N, C-alpha and C positions, 0 to 999 in steps of 0.2 A: 202662533206656533206654525212652523213649516208643516204643510199638510202631509209630507212624507213620513212624519213622526207623530201624527195625531193619534195613532193607535197605541202608542207606547204608554204603558202604565208603570212599568218597573225599569229603572235605569241602572245598569250594572257597570261599574268602573273598576278597572285595574288601578293599582296605586303607583308603584315605582316606575319612573320614566313615562308616566301617563298623566297623572294629576299634577306633576311638576315636570319641567323640561329635562330631557336626557342630558342636555348641555350643562346642567348644574354639576354633573360628575359625582353626585351623591353615591350612586351605586358603586363607583370605583373605590370608595372607602370600605364598603361591605366586601367588595372583591378582594381588597388587600387583607382584610381580616380573615376571609376564608382561606387565602393562601397561607397566612401565618398559622391558622388552625391546622391545616393539613401538614405543614412542616413539623409541628409538634406531634401530631398524630402518627405520622409515618417516619419521623426522624430523618427527613430528607432535606435537600437544598431547595432554594426558592424556585429554580427552574423545573425540578421534578414536581414540586407542589403545584405549580402553574399548569403543567401538563395533565396531572391527575384531575385538578379542578375543572379544567375545560373539557376533558374527556367525559367526566360525569355530567357536566352541564349539557353537552351535545347528545349524549346517549340516553340520559334519564329525564331531561327537561329542567332539572335543577341540580346543583352540586350536592345539596342535602340528600336528595333521593338516591344518588349514586353512592354517597358515603354510608347511608343507612344500609343499602343493599349489599355492598361489598366489604364494608368495614365495621358494621354494627354500631355506628355512631348514634348516641342519644340525641334525638332531635331538639329537645328542650335545651340541653347544654349548648349545642351548636348554635341555635338561633339566638340564645341569650348572648353568646360571645360575639358573633359576627354583626349583630345589630347594635352593639355598644359603640355607637359613633356619634360625633357632634352633628347637629343639623343646621349649622350656620350657613351652609351653602344654599339652603332652601329658603325662599322668601315668601312672605304672605302674598296671596294672589286675590285681590279684591274683585277683579272682574270674574274670575272663576267662581268665587263665593256668591256673587250676585246672580250669576247664571244658574248655579245649582239651586239657589233659593227660589228662583222663578220657575223651575221645572215642575210641572204637575206630576203627581204620582209619587212613588217611593224611589229612594236612591240607596244603592248598596255599593260597598267596596268588596271586591273579590280578589284576594291576593295570595300569592305563594309565600308571603312572609307571615309573621305571627302578629297577633292582635296588639300586644303592647307596643311593638315598633310601629305598626300602622297607625295607631292612635297618636303617637308622638308626631309622626309626619303630618297627619291630618290637622292637628292643632297648630303645627308650625305654619302650614299653608293658610290656616284660618278657615277651614271648611268642615271641621269635625262635627259641628252641630247640624249640618245639612244632610247627614246620612241616616237612613232608617236603621241599618244594621251592617255589621262587618262579618264577612265570611273568610276566615284565614286558613292556613295550611292544616291546622288541627281540626277545624270544622270539616275539611275535605278528607279527614282521616289519613293525613300525611301522603296523599296521592296528588301531586301537584298538577296544575294546568300544564299541558293540554289533556291530561287524563280525564275522560268524560265523567268519571265517578264524582268528582267535586262539583261539577255543573249540575248533575242530577240531585245531589244532596242539597245544594243551594235552592233549587226550585222546590224540592219537597219540603224543606224546613220552613220556607217563607210563603208557600202557596203561590209561587210565580208561574204564570202561564207563559211559556216561551213565545207564543204567538203575539203576546202583548209586552214583550221585553226587548230591551236593546242592550248590547254589550259593547263597551269601549275598551280597546286594548292597544298597547304599543307592540306586542308580539303577535305578528300575523298568524302564526301557527295556533295560537290560543283561541282564535276565532272559529276555527273549523268545527270543534264540538258544539259551540254555541249555535252556529248556523245549522248544524245537523239536527239540533233540537227544535229549530224553527225561529230562533231569535233574529232580529235585525242586528247587523254587525257594523262597527265603525273601527277602522284601523288608524291609529295615531302614528303616522310615519315621520318620526322625528330623530332618527339616527341611533336608536337603541341597538346594542350589540345583538346581532342575529334577528333584529326586529323584522327584517324583510324575508326571513326564511319562511318558505311555504306561503308566500303572499299570492295566493290564487284568487283571481277575481270571482271564482265560483262561490267562495265563502266570505267575501268581503263586499258589503253593500256600499260603503262609503269610505274614502280615504281623506283624512284630515292631517294637519300638522300641529294643531294646538287646541286643546279642549275648551279653554275659556273663549277663544275666538269663535270656535264652532257654535258654542251655546249662544253667544251673542248673535250670530247669524241666523240661527233657527228660531230664536225667540223674538228677534226684532229689537229695536232701540229701547233701552231702559232709562234714557236720560230724561 
């Protein structure tokens, strides 16, 4: 183990565009379904739906948070709808699976998505069995990252000591609350939409581009 991470007992990973490459374009399928949902909700054209969608994303952290706050959208209905996508763009990642399997301590997924979708994606990647637990948007009481509330709930529920925890995220802004709690932070800079927003070195300990490659580097050769 790289000595910089020898203190880490709990490893916390984001899901979308983090445990699989942003270049797969999987999230664009969700994006399309969100646009279609807003068109039906507001009876508007695609251009207006896109404007509303991105305005909520930028202002509230997620499109769902904005729709709930301003339009009273049912989160369960919305999440079931927008996550009803094929996963054929995502491939199994044996190197990532080996790396996660070799990590000492507990592994968590912390996502702004919901658990059923997250489990589908984890199984598709081939890493579902490597995680201790999943903390989704409902476990965060529908307050998405980077709202600190979900981070505190995660730590409380699973007895995580932030000083012995590390968080991996493709959205730089989502690392700020983790760093404020005392976690080690790793930014996956791989081209996610607004991924570099608030990419302040003060709350980012390490910048990487691929999680599987990074795990291989810090754990050493497994051949």
